[in-house]
N, CA, C and O of each residue as an XYZ file, in Angstrom:
860
protein
N      24.902    -55.339   -134.873
C      23.444    -55.341   -134.833
C      22.907    -55.226   -136.238
O      23.443    -54.470   -137.048
N      21.843    -55.973   -136.544
C      21.245    -55.915   -137.860
C      20.736    -54.521   -138.173
O      20.351    -53.766   -137.280
N      20.740    -54.190   -139.468
C      20.349    -52.836   -139.874
C      18.909    -52.520   -139.479
O      18.609    -51.402   -139.060
N      18.004    -53.518   -139.615
C      16.597    -53.284   -139.290
C      16.425    -53.017   -137.801
O      15.727    -52.082   -137.411
N      17.070    -53.848   -136.960
C      16.949    -53.666   -135.516
C      17.536    -52.323   -135.088
O      16.952    -51.611   -134.271
N      18.702    -51.985   -135.652
C      19.335    -50.715   -135.298
C      18.456    -49.545   -135.703
O      18.272    -48.604   -134.931
N      17.913    -49.603   -136.912
C      17.046    -48.529   -137.387
C      15.805    -48.401   -136.518
O      15.379    -47.292   -136.194
N      15.223    -49.545   -136.141
C      14.009    -49.537   -135.321
C      14.281    -48.891   -133.966
O      13.493    -48.064   -133.507
N      15.381    -49.256   -133.325
C      15.681    -48.719   -132.002
C      16.079    -47.249   -132.064
O      15.774    -46.485   -131.148
N      16.752    -46.851   -133.127
C      17.076    -45.436   -133.281
C      15.799    -44.610   -133.448
O      15.703    -43.497   -132.933
N      14.834    -45.157   -134.161
C      13.551    -44.465   -134.326
C      12.820    -44.356   -132.997
O      12.228    -43.319   -132.697
N      12.856    -45.424   -132.193
C      12.212    -45.395   -130.869
C      12.834    -44.299   -130.014
O      12.125    -43.498   -129.405
N      14.155    -44.269   -129.973
C      14.838    -43.275   -129.138
C      14.528    -41.861   -129.621
O      14.242    -40.978   -128.813
N      14.584    -41.643   -130.927
C      14.314    -40.307   -131.464
C      12.878    -39.877   -131.158
O      12.629    -38.717   -130.830
N      11.937    -40.817   -131.266
C      10.544    -40.497   -130.978
C      10.331    -40.133   -129.518
O       9.611    -39.182   -129.214
N      10.953    -40.884   -128.613
C      10.827    -40.597   -127.184
C      11.487    -39.266   -126.822
O      10.957    -38.510   -126.007
N      12.634    -38.982   -127.422
C      13.312    -37.711   -127.145
C      12.449    -36.533   -127.599
O      12.394    -35.505   -126.924
N      11.783    -36.684   -128.729
C      10.908    -35.613   -129.215
C       9.738    -35.415   -128.256
O       9.399    -34.280   -127.919
N       9.120    -36.503   -127.818
C       7.970    -36.405   -126.921
C       8.368    -35.839   -125.560
O       7.572    -35.151   -124.920
N       9.600    -36.123   -125.109
C      10.071    -35.624   -123.816
C      10.492    -34.161   -123.870
O      10.755    -33.544   -122.838
N      10.555    -33.614   -125.071
C      10.980    -32.222   -125.204
C      12.475    -32.041   -125.174
O      12.966    -30.921   -125.028
N      13.215    -33.146   -125.312
C      14.674    -33.015   -125.371
C      15.054    -32.342   -126.683
O      14.553    -32.695   -127.750
N      15.943    -31.374   -126.580
C      16.354    -30.626   -127.769
C      17.796    -30.178   -127.575
O      18.093    -29.433   -126.641
N      18.708    -30.631   -128.460
C      20.111    -30.222   -128.323
C      20.283    -28.711   -128.367
O      21.293    -28.180   -127.904
N      19.289    -28.017   -128.927
C      19.379    -26.568   -129.038
C      19.019    -25.818   -127.771
O      19.206    -24.603   -127.697
N      18.496    -26.531   -126.758
C      18.141    -25.868   -125.506
C      19.396    -25.440   -124.756
O      20.382    -26.174   -124.703
N      19.347    -24.260   -124.185
C      20.455    -23.818   -123.344
C      20.466    -24.653   -122.074
O      19.444    -25.236   -121.713
N      21.614    -24.723   -121.381
C      21.663    -25.471   -120.116
C      20.588    -25.008   -119.128
O      20.008    -25.831   -118.421
N      20.323    -23.725   -119.073
C      19.304    -23.204   -118.150
C      17.922    -23.706   -118.525
O      17.153    -24.111   -117.653
N      17.595    -23.684   -119.812
C      16.276    -24.151   -120.245
C      16.147    -25.662   -120.069
O      15.066    -26.155   -119.745
N      17.232    -26.400   -120.276
C      17.194    -27.843   -120.060
C      16.972    -28.150   -118.581
O      16.233    -29.074   -118.239
N      17.615    -27.372   -117.702
C      17.404    -27.557   -116.270
C      15.941    -27.274   -115.909
O      15.354    -27.982   -115.090
N      15.357    -26.244   -116.517
C      13.946    -25.924   -116.258
C      13.040    -27.052   -116.740
O      12.096    -27.433   -116.047
N      13.324    -27.584   -117.918
C      12.529    -28.708   -118.447
C      12.560    -29.871   -117.476
O      11.525    -30.480   -117.204
N      13.725    -30.183   -116.954
C      13.841    -31.305   -116.032
C      13.114    -31.033   -114.714
O      12.499    -31.936   -114.146
N      13.184    -29.797   -114.230
C      12.476    -29.472   -112.987
C      10.961    -29.609   -113.166
O      10.261    -30.078   -112.269
N      10.474    -29.199   -114.316
C       9.036    -29.332   -114.603
C       8.633    -30.801   -114.626
O       7.629    -31.187   -114.027
N       9.416    -31.611   -115.315
C       9.117    -33.040   -115.410
C       9.216    -33.708   -114.047
O       8.348    -34.500   -113.678
N      10.271    -33.395   -113.297
C      10.444    -34.010   -111.974
C       9.313    -33.605   -111.033
O       8.789    -34.436   -110.290
N       8.939    -32.326   -111.066
C       7.856    -31.863   -110.204
C       6.531    -32.494   -110.555
O       5.786    -32.918   -109.672
N       6.231    -32.561   -111.852
C       4.978    -33.163   -112.295
C       4.936    -34.649   -111.954
O       3.900    -35.158   -111.525
N       6.047    -35.339   -112.141
C       6.096    -36.771   -111.836
C       5.804    -37.028   -110.361
O       5.027    -37.922   -110.025
N       6.423    -36.250   -109.488
C       6.220    -36.434   -108.046
C       4.772    -36.169   -107.656
O       4.189    -36.929   -106.883
N       4.187    -35.098   -108.185
C       2.806    -34.750   -107.835
C       1.815    -35.784   -108.358
O       0.920    -36.218   -107.633
N       1.977    -36.173   -109.607
C       1.033    -37.136   -110.208
C       1.194    -38.503   -109.572
O       0.207    -39.207   -109.358
N       2.418    -38.885   -109.268
C       2.660    -40.170   -108.602
C       1.938    -40.224   -107.260
O       1.339    -41.243   -106.915
N       1.994    -39.137   -106.508
C       1.438    -39.135   -105.155
C      -0.050    -38.818   -105.101
O      -0.759    -39.294   -104.214
N      -0.528    -38.005   -106.059
C      -1.897    -37.502   -105.944
C      -2.797    -37.895   -107.111
O      -4.021    -37.820   -107.000
N      -2.212    -38.307   -108.216
C      -3.003    -38.594   -109.403
C      -3.126    -37.373   -110.287
O      -2.921    -36.247   -109.834
N      -3.459    -37.591   -111.540
C      -3.516    -36.500   -112.517
C      -4.652    -35.532   -112.211
O      -4.465    -34.318   -112.294
N      -5.818    -36.048   -111.861
C      -6.990    -35.194   -111.647
C      -6.746    -34.163   -110.538
O      -7.184    -33.018   -110.643
N      -6.053    -34.571   -109.489
C      -5.856    -33.699   -108.328
C      -4.600    -32.849   -108.434
O      -4.223    -32.169   -107.479
N      -3.955    -32.887   -109.587
C      -2.754    -32.083   -109.811
C      -3.070    -30.974   -110.809
O      -3.587    -31.242   -111.894
N      -2.766    -29.752   -110.453
C      -3.055    -28.614   -111.337
C      -1.769    -28.085   -111.964
O      -0.668    -28.351   -111.482
N      -1.931    -27.334   -113.045
C      -0.786    -26.697   -113.685
C      -0.111    -25.723   -112.719
O       1.114    -25.599   -112.711
N      -0.912    -25.037   -111.910
C      -0.351    -24.092   -110.941
C       0.556    -24.818   -109.939
O       1.627    -24.322   -109.588
N       0.117    -25.991   -109.485
C       0.913    -26.750   -108.525
C       2.204    -27.263   -109.157
O       3.256    -27.287   -108.517
N       2.110    -27.669   -110.413
C       3.315    -28.131   -111.113
C       4.317    -26.988   -111.238
O       5.512    -27.171   -111.004
N       3.817    -25.795   -111.612
C       4.703    -24.633   -111.733
C       5.357    -24.313   -110.395
O       6.558    -24.049   -110.329
N       4.557    -24.338   -109.325
C       5.107    -24.042   -107.998
C       6.152    -25.075   -107.594
O       7.206    -24.724   -107.065
N       5.857    -26.354   -107.845
C       6.799    -27.417   -107.479
C       8.104    -27.287   -108.260
O       9.182    -27.569   -107.736
N       7.999    -26.862   -109.508
C       9.185    -26.732   -110.362
C       9.930    -25.426   -110.124
O      11.055    -25.254   -110.593
N       9.307    -24.506   -109.397
C       9.954    -23.226   -109.131
C       9.957    -22.302   -110.334
O      10.902    -21.539   -110.532
N       8.887    -22.369   -111.152
C       8.780    -21.506   -112.328
C       7.427    -20.799   -112.308
O       6.522    -21.194   -111.573
N       7.299    -19.765   -113.112
C       6.018    -19.075   -113.227
C       5.082    -19.870   -114.129
O       5.521    -20.731   -114.892
N       3.781    -19.571   -114.032
C       2.825    -20.248   -114.921
C       3.143    -19.941   -116.373
O       3.016    -20.808   -117.237
N       3.560    -18.696   -116.648
C       3.891    -18.331   -118.021
C       5.039    -19.163   -118.561
O       4.999    -19.617   -119.705
N       6.063    -19.364   -117.740
C       7.192    -20.197   -118.159
C       6.743    -21.632   -118.396
O       7.141    -22.259   -119.378
N       5.911    -22.153   -117.494
C       5.429    -23.525   -117.647
C       4.732    -23.712   -118.979
O       4.933    -24.719   -119.657
N       3.907    -22.736   -119.357
C       3.132    -22.872   -120.593
C       3.984    -22.737   -121.851
O       3.518    -23.057   -122.944
N       5.218    -22.271   -121.716
C       6.099    -22.288   -122.891
C       6.660    -23.677   -123.148
O       7.126    -23.968   -124.249
N       6.616    -24.541   -122.130
C       7.101    -25.918   -122.271
C       5.959    -26.899   -122.542
O       6.155    -27.904   -123.224
N       4.788    -26.616   -122.018
C       3.648    -27.521   -122.174
C       2.360    -26.719   -122.087
O       2.207    -25.870   -121.208
N       1.435    -26.989   -122.998
C       0.179    -26.234   -123.053
C      -0.886    -26.807   -122.126
O      -1.885    -26.142   -121.851
N      -0.687    -28.035   -121.641
C      -1.713    -28.681   -120.829
C      -1.074    -29.761   -119.951
O       0.086    -30.130   -120.130
N      -1.868    -30.251   -119.000
C      -1.383    -31.369   -118.182
C      -1.132    -32.589   -119.060
O      -0.214    -33.365   -118.793
N      -1.933    -32.765   -120.096
C      -1.731    -33.895   -121.010
C      -0.348    -33.835   -121.642
O       0.336    -34.853   -121.753
N       0.063    -32.635   -122.057
C       1.398    -32.476   -122.648
C       2.494    -32.820   -121.635
O       3.494    -33.448   -121.982
N       2.295    -32.400   -120.377
C       3.295    -32.673   -119.351
C       3.367    -34.167   -119.048
O       4.453    -34.713   -118.855
N       2.207    -34.827   -119.007
C       2.186    -36.274   -118.784
C       2.987    -36.984   -119.872
O       3.776    -37.884   -119.585
N       2.782    -36.580   -121.102
C       3.488    -37.205   -122.220
C       4.989    -36.960   -122.104
O       5.784    -37.876   -122.313
N       5.381    -35.728   -121.773
C       6.801    -35.426   -121.578
C       7.398    -36.286   -120.468
O       8.483    -36.850   -120.611
N       6.663    -36.372   -119.359
C       7.189    -37.096   -118.199
C       7.284    -38.592   -118.461
O       8.268    -39.222   -118.072
N       6.289    -39.168   -119.108
C       6.327    -40.597   -119.422
C       7.460    -40.915   -120.392
O       8.141    -41.931   -120.250
N       7.659    -40.039   -121.381
C       8.741    -40.261   -122.341
C      10.100    -40.153   -121.663
O      10.992    -40.958   -121.927
N      10.264    -39.156   -120.784
C      11.529    -38.998   -120.063
C      11.780    -40.195   -119.166
O      12.910    -40.667   -119.039
N      10.711    -40.683   -118.543
C      10.818    -41.852   -117.669
C      11.368    -43.050   -118.444
O      12.257    -43.753   -117.964
N      10.835    -43.273   -119.638
C      11.305    -44.394   -120.443
C      12.743    -44.198   -120.892
O      13.538    -45.137   -120.866
N      13.079    -42.988   -121.301
C      14.448    -42.732   -121.752
C      15.450    -42.920   -120.624
O      16.520    -43.492   -120.833
N      15.113    -42.445   -119.436
C      16.027    -42.543   -118.301
C      16.210    -43.981   -117.841
O      17.335    -44.428   -117.616
N      15.102    -44.707   -117.700
C      15.172    -46.042   -117.134
C      15.623    -47.093   -118.142
O      16.049    -48.179   -117.752
N      15.534    -46.785   -119.417
C      15.873    -47.788   -120.422
C      16.988    -47.326   -121.347
O      17.150    -47.844   -122.452
N      17.755    -46.341   -120.880
C      18.762    -45.800   -121.788
C      19.835    -46.824   -122.146
O      20.384    -46.775   -123.247
N      20.142    -47.752   -121.236
C      21.151    -48.761   -121.558
C      20.666    -49.694   -122.652
O      21.460    -50.170   -123.463
N      19.349    -49.962   -122.680
C      18.782    -50.825   -123.715
C      18.883    -50.143   -125.072
O      19.108    -50.796   -126.091
N      18.714    -48.820   -125.076
C      18.760    -48.087   -126.327
C      20.191    -47.721   -126.734
O      20.405    -47.137   -127.796
N      21.156    -48.059   -125.900
C      22.560    -47.814   -126.225
C      23.055    -48.934   -127.128
O      23.239    -50.068   -126.687
N      23.264    -48.608   -128.378
C      23.617    -49.635   -129.358
C      25.035    -50.169   -129.162
O      25.419    -51.134   -129.824
N      25.823    -49.562   -128.267
C      27.174    -50.044   -128.022
C      27.228    -51.104   -126.916
O      28.270    -51.727   -126.712
N      26.112    -51.315   -126.199
C      26.077    -52.330   -125.147
C      26.013    -53.719   -125.789
O      25.301    -53.916   -126.774
N      26.757    -54.680   -125.231
C      26.791    -56.041   -125.775
C      25.387    -56.643   -125.801
O      24.595    -56.400   -124.891
N      25.067    -57.438   -126.852
C      23.700    -57.959   -127.019
C      23.157    -58.726   -125.820
O      22.003    -58.532   -125.440
N      23.981    -59.610   -125.206
C      23.467    -60.370   -124.061
C      23.164    -59.452   -122.884
O      22.177    -59.642   -122.173
N      24.020    -58.460   -122.685
C      23.781    -57.501   -121.609
C      22.516    -56.688   -121.893
O      21.737    -56.407   -120.982
N      22.316    -56.317   -123.148
C      21.120    -55.555   -123.514
C      19.864    -56.392   -123.293
O      18.838    -55.864   -122.863
N      19.934    -57.685   -123.581
C      18.779    -58.550   -123.356
C      18.480    -58.654   -121.861
O      17.319    -58.612   -121.453
N      19.532    -58.791   -121.045
C      19.322    -58.818   -119.592
C      18.664    -57.523   -119.114
O      17.738    -57.554   -118.304
N      19.144    -56.393   -119.615
C      18.577    -55.106   -119.218
C      17.125    -54.984   -119.647
O      16.289    -54.468   -118.905
N      16.835    -55.455   -120.838
C      15.468    -55.395   -121.352
C      14.527    -56.221   -120.481
O      13.433    -55.770   -120.140
N      14.955    -57.429   -120.122
C      14.130    -58.294   -119.271
C      13.973    -57.677   -117.884
O      12.860    -57.585   -117.365
N      15.092    -57.251   -117.282
C      15.045    -56.714   -115.916
C      14.192    -55.459   -115.836
O      13.400    -55.309   -114.905
N      14.343    -54.554   -116.801
C      13.567    -53.318   -116.756
C      12.085    -53.582   -116.986
O      11.234    -52.891   -116.424
N      11.775    -54.571   -117.803
C      10.371    -54.903   -118.027
C       9.738    -55.495   -116.772
O       8.581    -55.213   -116.459
N      10.504    -56.319   -116.057
C       9.999    -56.934   -114.830
C       9.868    -55.897   -113.709
O       8.884    -55.891   -112.969
N      10.863    -55.030   -113.595
C      10.896    -54.071   -112.485
C      10.360    -52.697   -112.875
O      10.666    -51.704   -112.216
N       9.562    -52.632   -113.943
C       9.137    -51.337   -114.462
C       8.324    -50.540   -113.445
O       8.395    -49.311   -113.432
N       7.556    -51.214   -112.595
C       6.726    -50.479   -111.646
C       7.576    -49.749   -110.619
O       7.223    -48.652   -110.186
N       8.697    -50.350   -110.226
C       9.587    -49.700   -109.271
C      10.314    -48.537   -109.918
O      10.506    -47.496   -109.289
N      10.716    -48.702   -111.158
C      11.580    -47.728   -111.805
C      10.826    -46.668   -112.592
O      11.395    -45.633   -112.939
N       9.551    -46.915   -112.877
C       8.773    -45.996   -113.704
C       7.438    -45.705   -113.015
O       6.426    -46.324   -113.342
N       7.431    -44.768   -112.064
C       6.238    -44.556   -111.229
C       4.995    -44.112   -111.984
O       3.887    -44.494   -111.606
N       5.143    -43.315   -113.044
C       3.961    -42.892   -113.789
C       3.374    -44.066   -114.564
O       2.157    -44.246   -114.603
N       4.242    -44.858   -115.178
C       3.754    -46.058   -115.862
C       3.054    -46.981   -114.877
O       2.003    -47.543   -115.183
N       3.636    -47.135   -113.696
C       3.042    -47.991   -112.679
C       1.650    -47.499   -112.309
O       0.711    -48.290   -112.217
N       1.517    -46.202   -112.097
C       0.212    -45.652   -111.719
C      -0.802    -45.859   -112.836
O      -1.967    -46.160   -112.579
N      -0.351    -45.696   -114.080
C      -1.250    -45.858   -115.217
C      -1.716    -47.304   -115.335
O      -2.907    -47.566   -115.502
N      -0.777    -48.240   -115.249
C      -1.112    -49.658   -115.376
C      -2.020    -50.102   -114.235
O      -2.869    -50.974   -114.420
N      -1.846    -49.512   -113.065
C      -2.653    -49.901   -111.911
C      -4.015    -49.222   -111.883
O      -4.755    -49.345   -110.907
N      -4.347    -48.504   -112.956
C      -5.733    -48.080   -113.081
C      -6.032    -46.606   -112.968
O      -7.179    -46.242   -112.706
N      -5.030    -45.717   -113.158
C      -5.325    -44.292   -113.146
C      -6.008    -43.936   -114.466
O      -5.352    -43.743   -115.489
N      -7.335    -43.854   -114.419
C      -8.123    -43.643   -115.634
C      -7.798    -42.316   -116.306
O      -7.833    -42.220   -117.533
N      -7.482    -41.293   -115.517
C      -7.167    -39.986   -116.094
C      -5.877    -40.043   -116.902
O      -5.784    -39.454   -117.979
N      -4.880    -40.757   -116.378
C      -3.639    -40.914   -117.134
C      -3.880    -41.668   -118.436
O      -3.361    -41.298   -119.489
N      -4.666    -42.720   -118.349
C      -4.960    -43.508   -119.551
C      -5.680    -42.669   -120.597
O      -5.348    -42.723   -121.781
N      -6.666    -41.896   -120.159
C      -7.426    -41.070   -121.111
C      -6.537    -40.016   -121.760
O      -6.721    -39.678   -122.929
N      -5.562    -39.492   -120.994
C      -4.676    -38.479   -121.555
C      -3.861    -39.032   -122.713
O      -3.487    -38.290   -123.621
N      -3.583    -40.330   -122.689
C      -2.830    -40.953   -123.779
C      -3.732    -41.453   -124.893
O      -3.347    -41.425   -126.062
N      -4.923    -41.910   -124.547
C      -5.829    -42.438   -125.556
C      -6.199    -41.382   -126.586
O      -6.549    -41.712   -127.719
N      -6.123    -40.110   -126.197
C      -6.421    -39.031   -127.144
C      -5.258    -38.768   -128.099
O      -5.378    -37.983   -129.040
N      -4.127    -39.437   -127.844
C      -2.937    -39.236   -128.675
C      -2.403    -40.589   -129.148
O      -1.412    -41.077   -128.604
N      -3.041    -41.205   -130.152
C      -2.631    -42.551   -130.584
C      -1.187    -42.631   -131.051
O      -0.548    -43.673   -130.906
N      -0.664    -41.541   -131.612
C       0.725    -41.573   -132.071
C       1.682    -41.663   -130.888
O       2.785    -42.196   -131.009
N       1.253    -41.139   -129.753
C       2.063    -41.221   -128.539
C       2.060    -42.638   -127.998
O       3.104    -43.163   -127.612
N       0.892    -43.257   -127.970
C       0.796    -44.642   -127.515
C       1.696    -45.545   -128.332
O       2.332    -46.450   -127.792
N       1.751    -45.305   -129.622
C       2.599    -46.124   -130.498
C       4.062    -45.973   -130.126
O       4.806    -46.954   -130.125
N       4.485    -44.749   -129.810
C       5.881    -44.530   -129.432
C       6.193    -45.185   -128.100
O       7.276    -45.745   -127.931
N       5.261    -45.127   -127.140
C       5.500    -45.717   -125.832
C       5.519    -47.233   -125.888
O       6.132    -47.884   -125.041
N       4.852    -47.794   -126.876
C       4.830    -49.251   -126.996
C       6.098    -49.794   -127.642
O       6.294    -51.007   -127.715
N       6.957    -48.894   -128.111
C       8.105    -49.325   -128.907
C       8.975    -50.373   -128.270
O       9.378    -51.327   -128.935
N       9.283    -50.219   -126.965
C      10.186    -51.167   -126.318
C       9.505    -52.480   -125.976
O      10.169    -53.434   -125.571
N       8.196    -52.542   -126.132
C       7.486    -53.811   -126.001
C       7.203    -54.418   -127.376
O       6.545    -55.452   -127.491
N       7.705    -53.763   -128.401
C       7.541    -54.246   -129.760
C       8.328    -55.552   -129.912
O       9.513    -55.617   -129.583
N       7.666    -56.570   -130.406
C       8.322    -57.872   -130.560
C       9.570    -57.778   -131.415
O      10.519    -58.538   -131.221
N       9.574    -56.841   -132.368
C      10.731    -56.714   -133.259
C      11.996    -56.327   -132.482
O      13.096    -56.762   -132.825
N      11.836    -55.510   -131.436
C      12.986    -55.130   -130.617
C      13.568    -56.364   -129.951
O      14.777    -56.591   -129.993
N      12.699    -57.164   -129.333
C      13.147    -58.364   -128.632
C      13.768    -59.369   -129.607
O      14.808    -59.961   -129.316
N      13.128    -59.558   -130.762
C      13.645    -60.495   -131.758
C      15.046    -60.063   -132.199
O      15.947    -60.894   -132.312
N      15.225    -58.776   -132.444
C      16.521    -58.285   -132.883
C      17.611    -58.521   -131.852
O      18.712    -58.951   -132.197
N      17.314    -58.243   -130.593
C      18.317    -58.412   -129.534
C      18.616    -59.892   -129.309
O      19.773    -60.264   -129.113
N      17.590    -60.736   -129.334
C      17.797    -62.180   -129.141
C      18.669    -62.753   -130.259
O      19.569    -63.552   -130.000
N      18.406    -62.352   -131.477
C      19.206    -62.867   -132.598
C      20.656    -62.425   -132.484
O      21.571    -63.194   -132.777
N      20.864    -61.182   -132.059
C      22.225    -60.700   -131.872
C      22.924    -61.441   -130.732
O      24.118    -61.732   -130.806
N      22.162    -61.743   -129.678
C      22.760    -62.364   -128.498
C      23.103    -63.830   -128.717
O      24.123    -64.308   -128.220
N      22.248    -64.561   -129.468
C      22.404    -66.009   -129.552
C      22.567    -66.545   -130.977
O      22.829    -67.734   -131.158
N      22.420    -65.699   -131.973
C      22.614    -66.142   -133.349
C      21.606    -67.165   -133.833
O      21.919    -67.974   -134.706
N      20.387    -67.143   -133.275
C      19.362    -68.110   -133.669
C      18.603    -67.601   -134.885
O      18.737    -66.443   -135.280
N      17.806    -68.484   -135.469
C      17.012    -68.096   -136.625
C      15.928    -67.113   -136.206
O      15.623    -66.985   -135.020
N      15.348    -66.421   -137.177
C      14.285    -65.467   -136.874
C      13.082    -66.168   -136.246
O      12.471    -65.647   -135.313
N      12.743    -67.364   -136.768
C      11.611    -68.088   -136.215
C      11.822    -68.459   -134.754
O      10.923    -68.310   -133.927
N      13.027    -68.948   -134.448
C      13.351    -69.305   -133.065
C      13.347    -68.063   -132.176
O      12.838    -68.093   -131.056
N      13.923    -66.966   -132.690
C      13.964    -65.724   -131.919
C      12.559    -65.198   -131.651
O      12.286    -64.653   -130.581
N      11.675    -65.364   -132.619
C      10.304    -64.885   -132.441
C       9.588    -65.682   -131.361
O       8.842    -65.114   -130.563
N       9.808    -67.004   -131.329
C       9.184    -67.827   -130.283
C       9.734    -67.457   -128.904
O       8.982    -67.342   -127.936
N      11.060    -67.271   -128.827
C      11.663    -66.877   -127.553
C      11.176    -65.498   -127.115
O      10.933    -65.266   -125.930
N      11.037    -64.591   -128.072
C      10.551    -63.249   -127.751
C       9.149    -63.303   -127.163
O       8.841    -62.589   -126.209
N       8.303    -64.148   -127.734
C       6.949    -64.294   -127.209
C       6.950    -64.784   -125.773
O       6.167    -64.318   -124.945
N       7.838    -65.730   -125.484
C       7.948    -66.257   -124.118
C       8.451    -65.185   -123.156
O       7.906    -65.023   -122.064
N       9.488    -64.454   -123.559
C      10.060    -63.429   -122.681
C       9.096    -62.266   -122.466
O       9.048    -61.696   -121.377
N       8.337    -61.914   -123.486
C       7.338    -60.856   -123.323
C       6.261    -61.287   -122.331
O       5.772    -60.475   -121.546
N       5.893    -62.574   -122.371
C       4.905    -63.087   -121.415
C       5.452    -63.014   -119.996
O       4.738    -62.629   -119.070
N       6.725    -63.384   -119.824
C       7.364    -63.291   -118.504
C       7.404    -61.834   -118.046
O       7.122    -61.537   -116.885
N       7.754    -60.928   -118.957
C       7.861    -59.514   -118.611
C       6.516    -58.956   -118.149
O       6.458    -58.120   -117.248
N       5.440    -59.426   -118.772
C       4.116    -58.878   -118.431
C       3.632    -59.334   -117.066
O       2.871    -58.626   -116.406
N       4.065    -60.503   -116.642
C       3.673    -60.949   -115.293
C       4.771    -60.629   -114.285
O       4.599    -60.829   -113.082
N       5.890    -60.134   -114.781
C       7.026    -59.859   -113.917
C       6.729    -59.002   -112.715
O       7.172    -59.332   -111.615
N       5.978    -57.885   -112.876
C       5.698    -57.046   -111.704
C       5.046    -57.811   -110.559
O       5.271    -57.490   -109.392
N       4.244    -58.817   -110.882
C       3.614    -59.614   -109.831
C       4.638    -60.538   -109.158
O       4.503    -60.876   -107.982
N       5.660    -60.940   -109.920
C       6.684    -61.826   -109.361
C       7.520    -61.122   -108.307
O       8.024    -61.758   -107.381
N       7.668    -59.819   -108.444
C       8.537    -59.087   -107.513
C       7.765    -58.413   -106.387
O       8.363    -57.734   -105.552
N       6.449    -58.588   -106.350
C       5.658    -57.954   -105.289
C       6.126    -58.378   -103.899
O       6.068    -57.593   -102.953
N       6.590    -59.627   -103.779
C       7.016    -60.110   -102.464
C       8.492    -59.946   -102.204
O       9.016    -60.497   -101.236
N       9.179    -59.193   -103.056
C      10.638    -59.063   -102.916
C      11.029    -58.453   -101.579
O      11.977    -58.911   -100.941
N      10.311    -57.428   -101.152
C      10.664    -56.746    -99.904
C      10.571    -57.698    -98.717
O      11.369    -57.623    -97.783
N       9.580    -58.599    -98.766
C       9.428    -59.571    -97.682
C      10.653    -60.472    -97.576
O      10.946    -61.001    -96.504
N      11.358    -60.644    -98.668
C      12.550    -61.493    -98.687
C      13.831    -60.673    -98.518
O      14.934    -61.186    -98.708
N      13.675    -59.409    -98.163
C      14.835    -58.562    -97.947
C      15.515    -58.115    -99.224
O      16.700    -57.779    -99.213
N      14.781    -58.106   -100.326
C      15.342    -57.718   -101.620
C      14.525    -56.582   -102.200
O      13.337    -56.466   -101.901
N      15.125    -55.753   -103.011
C      14.355    -54.765   -103.745
C      13.839    -55.431   -105.022
O      14.456    -56.378   -105.510
N      12.715    -54.952   -105.571
C      12.228    -55.513   -106.836
C      13.276    -55.447   -107.941
O      13.385    -56.364   -108.755
N      14.053    -54.352   -107.968
C      15.082    -54.224   -108.997
C      16.148    -55.299   -108.893
O      16.570    -55.867   -109.900
N      16.585    -55.576   -107.664
C      17.601    -56.616   -107.456
C      17.081    -57.978   -107.895
O      17.784    -58.739   -108.560
N      15.835    -58.278   -107.513
C      15.255    -59.565   -107.889
C      15.097    -59.672   -109.400
O      15.355    -60.723   -109.986
N      14.675    -58.582   -110.025
C      14.493    -58.573   -111.478
C      15.814    -58.796   -112.203
O      15.872    -59.535   -113.186
N      16.880    -58.152   -111.714
C      18.188    -58.315   -112.352
C      18.704    -59.743   -112.227
O      19.281    -60.284   -113.170
N      18.494    -60.354   -111.057
C      18.947    -61.735   -110.891
C      18.151    -62.686   -111.776
O      18.713    -63.602   -112.378
N      16.847    -62.467   -111.852
C      16.010    -63.311   -112.704
C      16.409    -63.165   -114.167
O      16.468    -64.154   -114.898
N      16.684    -61.930   -114.600
C      17.111    -61.695   -115.981
C      18.428    -62.410   -116.266
O      18.598    -62.994   -117.336
N      19.370    -62.366   -115.303
C      20.629    -63.068   -115.483
C      20.445    -64.567   -115.594
O      21.120    -65.224   -116.386
N      19.528    -65.112   -114.799
C      19.260    -66.556   -114.867
C      18.671    -66.933   -116.222
O      19.032    -67.961   -116.796
N      17.769    -66.106   -116.729
C      17.142    -66.401   -118.017
C      18.164    -66.393   -119.139
O      18.171    -67.282   -119.990
N      19.024    -65.390   -119.136
C      19.973    -65.230   -120.244
C      21.176    -66.164   -120.119
O      21.634    -66.723   -121.117
N      21.687    -66.336   -118.906
C      22.946    -67.055   -118.728
C      22.814    -68.417   -118.049
O      23.756    -69.209   -118.071
N      21.658    -68.699   -117.447
C      21.506    -69.939   -116.705
C      22.209    -69.869   -115.368
O      22.772    -68.835   -115.009
N      22.178    -70.960   -114.631
C      22.840    -71.033   -113.324
C      24.252    -71.586   -113.535
O      24.425    -72.698   -114.034
N      25.240    -70.809   -113.156
C      26.628    -71.242   -113.371
C      27.173    -71.934   -112.122
O      28.325    -72.368   -112.110
């Protein structure tokens, strides 16, 4: 992988880990508590929305006291940011794994972008118009920049060049096309269930067709 692409993706991963509250120094017990808080908040916000979810409810769902909750996050906005960052790290960890083969990484990038609504419920709720979630991020522009990292054209250009050895100009044109497909992808998989398929399965097959063609 080119030095620029590797550096860019390492920065994305480090930024997301910081926002998610991941810390190698956390004890196993504290890491388990962090995950319970994130999982509880994600479930509540996914089902009820940010406005109708309180810090008290998040603490109760996570099985912690309010005092403990506030040592991990000072506000619902902080928890939203942690949960969104964890969501991206979990669902896209293979893309950020620099040891995965370039063509496989490109397939994963395409598939996850297409099936993001199925795999990333908070992102899905935000994109579908949860104004409270959007406002919680708009107050933190540095956070928005970190979340946009995997949609950064430079990431796609780097992976495409590694996968196919094309020029930067060609890779940039292909990246623009694939980003356009990724942005309409969620609409392409809306009818997947009607065809007896999950959106994820359909997204993976479509990604394979794009990268490898029909064999």
